[in-house]
C-alpha positions as CSV (number, residue, x, y, z in Angstrom):
1,M,0.0,0.0,0.0
2,I,1.3,3.5,-1.0
3,P,1.1,5.9,1.9
4,D,-1.1,9.0,1.4
5,L,1.7,11.6,1.2
6,R,-0.8,14.5,0.8
7,G,-2.4,13.7,4.1
8,I,1.0,13.4,5.9
9,R,1.9,16.8,4.3
10,M,-1.3,18.5,5.5
11,I,-0.8,17.1,9.0
12,W,2.8,18.3,9.0
13,E,1.9,21.8,7.7
14,D,-1.0,22.1,10.2
15,K,1.4,21.2,13.0
16,G,3.9,23.7,11.8
17,M,1.2,26.4,11.6
18,K,0.1,25.8,15.2
19,E,3.6,25.9,16.4
20,G,4.3,29.1,14.5
21,N,1.2,30.7,16.0
22,K,2.1,29.5,19.5
23,I,2.4,32.5,21.9
24,S,5.1,32.5,24.5
25,L,4.2,33.0,28.2
26,T,6.3,36.2,28.3
27,R,4.4,37.6,25.4
28,K,1.1,36.7,27.0
29,I,2.0,38.5,30.2
30,L,3.3,41.6,28.3
31,G,0.1,41.5,26.2
32,N,-2.1,41.3,29.2
33,I,-0.3,44.2,30.9
34,L,-0.6,46.4,27.7
35,L,-4.3,45.5,27.3
36,I,-5.1,46.5,30.9
37,L,-3.1,49.8,30.6
38,F,-4.6,50.8,27.3
39,V,-8.2,49.8,28.2
40,L,-7.9,51.9,31.4
41,L,-6.5,54.8,29.3
42,I,-9.5,54.6,26.9
43,I,-11.9,54.6,29.8
44,D,-10.2,57.6,31.3
45,V,-10.2,59.5,28.0
46,V,-13.9,58.8,27.3
47,F,-15.2,59.7,30.7
48,V,-12.9,62.8,31.3
49,M,-13.3,64.3,27.8
50,T,-17.0,63.7,27.6
51,A,-17.6,65.5,30.9
52,R,-15.1,68.3,29.9
53,I,-16.7,68.9,26.5
54,N,-20.1,69.5,28.2
55,A,-18.5,71.9,30.7
56,V,-16.2,74.2,28.7
57,V,-16.7,77.1,26.3
58,L,-14.4,75.8,23.6
59,K,-16.4,72.7,22.8
60,K,-15.4,72.5,19.2
61,D,-11.7,72.5,20.0
62,Y,-12.1,69.8,22.7
63,R,-14.2,67.7,20.4
64,G,-11.4,67.8,17.8
65,V,-8.8,66.7,20.4
66,F,-11.1,64.0,21.6
67,K,-11.5,62.5,18.1
68,Y,-7.8,62.2,17.7
69,Q,-7.3,60.8,21.2
70,L,-9.7,58.0,20.2
71,I,-7.7,57.3,17.1
72,L,-4.4,57.1,19.1
73,C,-6.2,54.8,21.6
74,A,-7.4,52.5,18.8
75,I,-3.8,52.2,17.5
76,L,-2.5,51.3,20.9
77,L,-5.3,48.8,21.5
78,L,-4.5,47.1,18.2
79,F,-0.9,46.9,19.2
80,A,-1.7,45.3,22.6
81,L,-4.1,42.8,20.9
82,D,-1.5,41.8,18.5
83,V,1.1,41.3,21.2
84,R,-1.3,39.2,23.2
85,F,-3.2,37.2,20.5
86,N,-1.0,37.5,17.4
87,V,-4.0,38.8,15.5
88,F,-2.2,40.0,12.3
89,T,-0.4,36.9,11.3
90,R,-2.8,34.1,12.2
91,W,-4.0,33.6,8.6
92,K,-2.9,30.5,6.7
93,R,-2.8,31.9,3.1
94,A,0.6,33.4,2.3
95,I,-0.8,36.6,0.8
96,L,-3.0,37.3,3.9
97,K,-0.1,36.5,6.1
98,A,2.1,38.9,4.2
99,F,-0.6,41.6,4.5
100,G,-0.8,40.9,8.2
101,W,2.9,41.5,8.6
102,L,2.6,44.8,6.8
103,L,-0.3,45.8,9.1
104,R,1.8,44.8,12.1
105,A,4.7,46.9,11.0
106,V,2.5,49.9,10.5
107,I,0.8,49.5,13.9
108,V,4.1,48.9,15.7
109,L,5.7,52.0,14.1
110,L,2.7,54.2,15.0
111,S,2.6,52.8,18.5
112,V,6.3,53.6,19.0
113,V,5.8,57.2,17.9
114,I,2.8,57.6,20.2
115,L,4.6,56.1,23.2
116,F,7.7,58.2,22.5
117,F,5.6,61.4,22.7
118,C,3.9,60.0,25.8
119,G,7.3,59.6,27.4
120,K,8.2,63.2,26.4
121,V,5.1,64.5,28.1
122,I,5.6,62.4,31.3
123,T,9.3,63.1,31.7
124,G,8.9,66.8,30.9
125,G,6.7,67.2,33.9
126,M,9.2,65.7,36.2
127,V,11.8,68.4,35.9
128,N,11.9,71.3,38.4
129,T,14.4,74.0,37.6
130,A,12.7,76.9,39.3
131,G,14.9,79.6,40.9
132,Q,14.6,83.3,41.6
133,A,13.2,85.4,38.9
134,D,11.4,88.7,38.7
135,Y,8.5,87.1,36.8
136,A,6.7,83.8,37.1
137,I,4.2,82.9,34.3
138,V,1.1,81.0,35.5
139,L,-0.6,79.4,32.5
140,G,-4.4,79.3,32.5
141,L,-6.7,76.4,31.9
142,A,-10.2,76.2,30.5
143,L,-12.9,76.9,33.1
144,E,-15.5,74.2,33.6
145,N,-19.0,75.6,34.1
146,G,-17.4,78.9,34.9
147,E,-15.3,77.5,37.7
148,P,-11.5,76.7,38.0
149,T,-10.7,73.0,37.7
150,P,-8.6,71.2,40.4
151,D,-5.6,71.3,38.0
152,L,-5.9,75.1,37.7
153,L,-6.2,75.5,41.4
154,A,-3.1,73.3,41.8
155,R,-1.2,75.7,39.4
156,L,-2.4,78.7,41.6
157,D,-1.3,76.9,44.8
158,T,2.1,76.3,43.2
159,A,2.3,80.0,42.2
160,R,1.3,81.2,45.7
161,V,4.0,79.1,47.3
162,Y,6.6,80.4,44.9
163,L,5.6,84.0,45.7
164,E,5.9,83.3,49.4
165,R,9.4,82.2,48.8
166,Y,10.3,85.1,46.4
167,P,7.9,87.9,47.6
168,E,9.5,90.5,45.2
169,A,8.4,88.5,42.1
170,Y,5.4,89.2,40.0
171,L,2.9,86.6,38.8
172,I,1.8,86.9,35.2
173,L,-1.7,85.3,35.0
174,T,-2.5,84.2,31.5
175,G,-5.7,83.0,29.8
176,G,-8.5,84.5,27.8
177,N,-11.4,82.3,26.7
178,A,-14.1,84.1,28.6
179,D,-17.1,82.1,29.9
180,E,-20.8,83.0,29.4
181,S,-20.5,85.7,32.1
182,G,-17.5,87.3,30.5
183,R,-15.0,86.2,33.0
184,T,-11.6,85.1,31.6
185,E,-9.3,82.4,33.0
186,A,-6.9,85.2,34.1
187,D,-9.8,87.0,35.9
188,V,-10.7,83.9,37.8
189,M,-7.1,83.1,38.7
190,R,-6.6,86.7,40.1
191,N,-9.7,86.4,42.2
192,V,-8.6,83.1,43.7
193,L,-5.1,84.3,44.5
194,I,-6.4,87.5,46.1
195,E,-8.8,85.4,48.3
196,Q,-5.8,83.4,49.4
197,G,-4.0,86.6,50.5
198,V,-1.8,87.3,47.6
199,P,-1.2,91.1,47.2
200,E,-3.0,92.4,44.1
201,D,0.0,94.6,43.1
202,R,2.1,91.4,42.5
203,L,-0.4,90.1,39.9
204,I,-0.2,91.0,36.2
205,L,-3.0,89.9,33.9
206,E,-2.7,88.7,30.3
207,D,-6.4,87.9,29.5
208,Q,-6.5,88.1,25.7
209,A,-4.8,84.9,24.5
210,Q,-6.8,82.0,23.3
211,T,-3.9,79.5,23.1
212,T,-0.6,78.8,24.8
213,K,1.3,80.2,21.8
214,E,-0.7,83.4,22.0
215,N,0.1,83.6,25.7
216,F,3.8,84.0,25.0
217,S,3.3,86.4,22.1
218,N,1.4,88.7,24.5
219,I,3.7,88.1,27.4
220,A,6.6,89.2,25.2
221,E,5.1,92.7,25.4
222,I,5.4,92.6,29.2
223,V,8.7,90.9,29.7
224,T,11.7,90.9,27.5
225,S,12.5,87.5,26.0
226,E,16.1,87.6,27.4
227,E,14.8,87.9,30.9
228,P,14.7,84.8,33.1
229,V,11.1,83.6,33.8
230,V,9.6,80.8,35.8
231,M,7.0,78.7,34.0
232,I,4.2,77.4,36.2
233,S,1.8,74.9,34.7
234,S,0.5,71.4,35.2
235,N,3.1,68.6,34.9
236,Y,1.5,67.1,31.8
237,H,1.6,70.6,30.1
238,M,5.1,71.6,31.0
239,D,7.0,70.1,28.0
240,R,4.8,71.8,25.4
241,A,4.6,75.0,27.3
242,V,8.4,75.4,27.6
243,R,8.8,74.5,23.9
244,N,6.2,77.2,22.9
245,A,8.0,79.7,25.1
246,S,11.3,78.9,23.4
247,E,9.7,79.2,20.0
248,S,8.4,82.7,21.0
249,G,12.0,83.8,21.8
250,F,12.2,83.2,25.5
251,S,15.8,82.0,26.1
252,H,15.8,81.4,29.9
253,V,12.8,79.5,31.0
254,M,12.8,77.7,34.4
255,R,10.3,74.9,35.0
256,L,8.0,74.7,38.0
257,P,5.4,71.9,37.3
258,A,2.2,71.8,39.4
259,P,0.8,68.4,40.4
260,S,-2.3,67.2,38.5
261,G,-5.2,64.8,39.3
262,F,-4.3,61.1,39.1
263,L,-7.7,60.1,37.7
264,T,-7.5,62.6,34.9
265,Y,-3.8,62.3,34.1
266,G,-4.2,59.8,31.3
267,A,-6.7,61.9,29.3
268,N,-4.6,65.1,29.9
269,M,-1.4,63.4,28.9
270,L,-2.9,62.1,25.7
271,S,-4.4,65.5,24.9
272,E,-0.8,66.8,25.0
273,V,0.3,64.0,22.7
274,V,-2.3,65.0,20.2
275,L,-1.3,68.6,20.3
276,D,2.4,67.7,20.2
277,L,1.8,65.5,17.1
278,N,-0.1,68.4,15.5
279,D,2.8,70.8,16.1
280,F,5.2,68.2,14.8
281,I,3.3,67.5,11.6
282,K,2.8,71.2,10.9
């Protein structure tokens, strides 16, 4: 009897396919960790941004950021799923497998870029180089239902402590974007600091700017770009803020990051990544 070689070949190929698709324990563990992290990030982004869009004046701008946040989250989730389940190269047909490898390469490349910018945002908020200066710039943050957010209050607390240490300094409070009552971010910041006992004559308002870049263009009319300044903003915002200041000609910027809320950090960090990528592409 002549053995059925085709059957033996199919069994051998099927066995090789299964072994090729076998996922190592290390990869499973890494994939599970990535899935948990990215799913938590998606949940944070959805809940935080949905609430924020309903509470701020600049709803259109925040909707735009939210849309791109979801795209970045989808890319990271696909990356995690591929690490855990090998989703892109499970097909048997060679052409589909080749297409899967191409998709994997694209997703890995995009994920590396996203994670690189995430790292820049995170590490940028860990550096504190604040020293004595005549001016400290306190960057504003969108009001929610006309009230300062916890992160904005943290920036103001950081500024107040700095002024207590260097009482001869001036705080430049920045931020336009008036709410329905006509109050700007800078107006609200001034009122909070005065209520906390900060002398009004130490406060300078810049209440016309709509963006961080506009803040520094306007501040350049108050402070010369060669003069040392201290930058006070949330830790997740610090990297982009310092870069925008440098692009506006400020040559000596010292960092003083303010703490931010743990439960909203993921959404805020990814917002900065979206804006960083937008600046990079432009």
